[in-house]
C-alpha positions as CSV (number, residue, x, y, z in Angstrom):
1,M,2.2,8.1,3.7
2,T,5.0,6.9,1.5
3,I,7.6,4.4,2.8
4,D,10.8,3.5,1.0
5,V,11.3,-0.2,1.8
6,R,14.2,-0.9,-0.5
7,P,16.6,-1.3,2.4
8,L,14.2,-3.5,4.3
9,T,12.8,-6.0,1.8
10,S,13.1,-7.3,-1.8
11,L,9.3,-7.6,-2.2
12,T,8.8,-4.0,-3.4
13,D,10.6,-0.7,-3.5
14,V,7.9,1.7,-2.2
15,M,4.7,1.4,-0.2
16,I,2.0,4.1,-0.2
17,I,-0.6,3.9,2.6
18,C,-3.7,6.1,2.3
19,S,-7.2,6.2,3.7
20,G,-10.7,6.5,2.2
21,T,-13.7,7.8,4.0
22,S,-16.0,4.8,3.2
23,T,-15.8,1.5,1.5
24,R,-17.1,3.1,-1.7
25,H,-14.3,5.7,-1.5
26,V,-11.7,3.1,-0.8
27,K,-12.8,1.1,-3.9
28,A,-12.9,4.3,-6.1
29,L,-9.4,5.3,-5.0
30,A,-8.0,1.8,-5.8
31,D,-9.9,1.6,-9.1
32,N,-8.4,5.0,-10.0
33,V,-4.9,3.8,-9.2
34,V,-5.4,0.7,-11.5
35,S,-6.9,2.8,-14.3
36,T,-4.0,5.3,-14.1
37,A,-1.5,2.4,-14.1
38,K,-3.1,0.8,-17.1
39,A,-3.1,4.2,-18.9
40,H,0.6,4.4,-18.2
41,Q,1.0,0.8,-19.6
42,V,2.2,-0.7,-16.3
43,S,2.6,-4.4,-17.1
44,Y,2.1,-5.9,-13.6
45,I,-1.1,-5.0,-11.8
46,K,-2.7,-7.1,-9.1
47,M,-5.5,-6.1,-6.7
48,E,-6.7,-7.7,-3.6
49,G,-9.6,-6.9,-1.2
50,Q,-12.1,-5.4,-3.6
51,Q,-15.0,-7.4,-2.2
52,A,-14.9,-6.0,1.4
53,G,-13.5,-2.6,0.5
54,E,-12.1,-2.0,4.0
55,W,-8.5,-2.6,2.8
56,I,-7.5,-2.8,-0.9
57,L,-4.0,-3.6,-1.9
58,V,-2.9,-2.6,-5.3
59,D,0.4,-4.3,-6.3
60,L,2.3,-2.7,-9.2
61,G,5.5,-4.6,-8.6
62,D,8.0,-1.9,-7.5
63,L,5.1,0.0,-5.9
64,V,2.4,-1.3,-3.5
65,I,-0.5,0.9,-2.5
66,H,-2.6,0.1,0.5
67,V,-6.0,1.9,0.5
68,M,-7.8,1.5,3.8
69,L,-10.6,2.7,5.9
70,P,-9.3,4.8,8.9
71,A,-10.4,2.2,11.5
72,T,-8.7,-0.6,9.5
73,R,-5.5,1.5,9.0
74,S,-5.4,2.3,12.8
75,F,-6.0,-1.3,13.7
76,Y,-3.3,-2.8,11.5
77,S,-0.9,0.2,11.8
78,I,1.3,-0.9,8.8
79,E,3.5,2.2,9.3
80,D,4.5,0.9,12.7
81,L,5.2,-2.6,11.5
82,W,8.0,-1.3,9.3
83,E,9.6,1.1,11.8
84,P,11.1,-1.6,14.1
85,I,12.8,-3.3,11.1
86,K,14.1,0.1,9.9
87,V,15.5,1.0,13.4
88,S,17.0,-2.5,13.9
89,R,18.8,-2.3,10.5
90,E,20.1,1.2,11.1
91,Q,21.5,0.2,14.5
92,R,23.4,-2.8,12.9
93,G,24.6,-0.8,9.9
């Protein structure tokens, strides 16, 4: 899932939220994102959560990627966290 958060926050422009089937898969997906970013000479790359592998956040500045196990993604439901903010701002705007 891709969420354009530009109207909601100044932290980043876009969030991508995806799932891996196991901790090994989550780690491999996140590592692939980092490798691809480096190959494209992205200057800002930060990664958190590699140790546990249930939820790895890859921060590329304007793009933040959340790679999660399905159970972790369901528990935290990041998509739903952003929806009330979006609806509230649309109602005021």
